[in-house]
N, C-alpha and C positions, 0 to 999 in steps of 0.2 A: 508245586506238585512233588510230593515225596514218594519214592518207590520203596516198598518195604524190603529191608535187608534179607528177609526170609527167602526171597526169590534168588538170592546169591548162589547158593549151592546148586540150584536147579539150572540157572542160566548165568554162569560166571562171566561169559562174554558180554551179555546184556548189562549185567550189574557193573562190570568194569567200564563199559562204554558210558553208562549213566554217571558214574563217579567222575570219569574223565571230562565229560561234557559239563558237569557241574563245576569242576575246578577251573576249566577254561572260561566258563561264564564269569566266575568271580575274578579270575585273573584279568580278563579283558575289561571288566568293569573297573578294576583298580587302575589299569593302564589309562582308561578314559578319564578317570578322576585326576590322575597325575598330569595328564596332558592339558586339561582345562586349567588347572592351577599352575 
């Protein structure tokens, strides 16, 4: 589910939260992969 960057200027907090949650999701996924191996 990708949120359009167009909503950035209108809702900077929401866009920032979306980017942050996306980065955290990738980071946690990498942590899980490292833990398994």
